N, C-alpha and C positions, 0 to 999 in steps of 0.2 A: 320873534324869529319865526319865519314861515318855512317849514320843512316840506319839501315836495315828496310825495310818496314814490317809492321805487317803481320802475317800469315792469310791474308784474301784474298778472290777472287778478280780478277780484277774489277768486277762490284761493289763489296763492297768498294774497294779502290777509285773508281770514285766518289761514293757517299760521302765517307769520305773527299776527296779532295775538293769537292764543298762546303761542310759545313765548312771545315777548312778555305777555302778562305774567307768565310763570317766572320768568327771569327777574322781573321786578317785584315779585311777591314779598321779598324781604326788604324792599325799599333801597336795594343796593345792586347795581349791575356790575358784576365782577368781570374782569378782562377775559378770564377763561370761559365764562358764559357767552360773552360777545364772540370770542373766537370760535366756540362750538357752533353758535347760531350762524355766523358768517359762512363757515365751512359747509355745514349741512344744507343751509338754504341755497347757497350758490350751486352745490352739487345737485340739489333737487330741482332748481328752477332754470338752470342753464346747462347746455350740452357740451360746450368745449371750454378749455382752460382760459382762453382770452375773455369769453363771455362771463365766466365765473369770476374772474378778477374784477372786471368792470362792475358786475352786480354786487360784489362784496363792498366795493367803495360806496355804491349808492345805498345799500342796505344799512351800512354803519351809521349814516346820518339819521336814519329813521329810528334807530334804537334808543334815542334819548326820550322818546315819547312813552308815557305810561298809558296802558290801554286797559280798560275794565274787562276782567275775565268773562263775566256773565254775558256782556254785550258781544264779545268776540266769539264765544262758544255758540251762541244762538245763530250765528251766520254759517256754521259748518252744516252742510246739508246731507252728507252721506256718511255711512259707517266707515268707509275707507278714509275720508278726511279726518274723522274723529280719531281713528286709530293712529294715523300719522301724527296728529297733534299730540296725542297722549305719549307716543313713543319719543318724539323729539323733546317734549316738555320734560319727561323723565330724564332723558339724557342731559339736557341743559342744567337742571337743578342738581344733578349728580356730578357735574363736571368740576366743581370747586367749592371750597369753603371760604367764608370771608376772612377768617383768622385761623391760624394753626390749632388753636385750642377749641375751635367750634366743629361740630360734626359737619360732614359734607353737605347734608340736607338739614338746614336749620328748622326751627319750629315754624316760622312763617312760611317757608317753602313747603314744608310737610302739610300744613293746613291748607295752603293754596292748591297743592296737588290733590289732596282728598276732595276739595271742592270741585276741582276739574273732573275727577273721576265721577263724582255725583252728577255734574252737569252733562257729561257726555252720555250717560245712560248706556254704557257698553256692558256686555256680559263679563262675568268674572274671568272667564276663559280668555276673552279678548284682552282684558286688562293684564292678566298674567303673561300672555304671549308678548304684548307690547313692551312690558317691563323687562322680560327676559331678552328680547331682541335689543333693547336699549343697553342693557348690561353687557351683552356680547359686543355691541358696537363700541362701547366705552373701553372694553378690554382689548379690542383689536384695532383701536384707532378709528373705527367707524367706516372706513372706505368701502369694504365689500357690502355691508348691509345697506348703506346709503345708495350705492350704485344700483343694487337690486330694487330698493324701494323707489328710487327715482325712475327707473325703467318702468315699474308697475304703475305709477300714478302721474307721471309728467304730463301725459296727454289729458288725463282727467282734470288736473289742476289748471291747465292752460286755458280752460274755457271760462 
């Protein structure tokens, strides 16, 4: 099966691959994780609802691919990209549990997240801020934070 990458810039693809790596950390891609990624990335990469819907359809096909975390993180070139990757990764792994008896963030996801934090080499303050913003986004449904985030970095990621 040959899956074509979605029509996004290389920088956007790098960000997508990092977050997708986190979603696959426990070898299981939950529907809630997929929904979170589709919503957030379409908001981040497209400007109007029609474009967002079209992009969601194209991104979903790409989500079946497992991507090595270390390889993906190495392609993030700015602190802004790294912070966005961290924030979205935190939100995705905190979006659902595999079973009702399991914690929302399981052991594999926790270990992968700690590896991501180490690979990104961001300050403790930036990590804390990204986690806090992700928590706020989860609690509020994500729209306001993602709109602000998208406005701040859309142009940067489009290159």
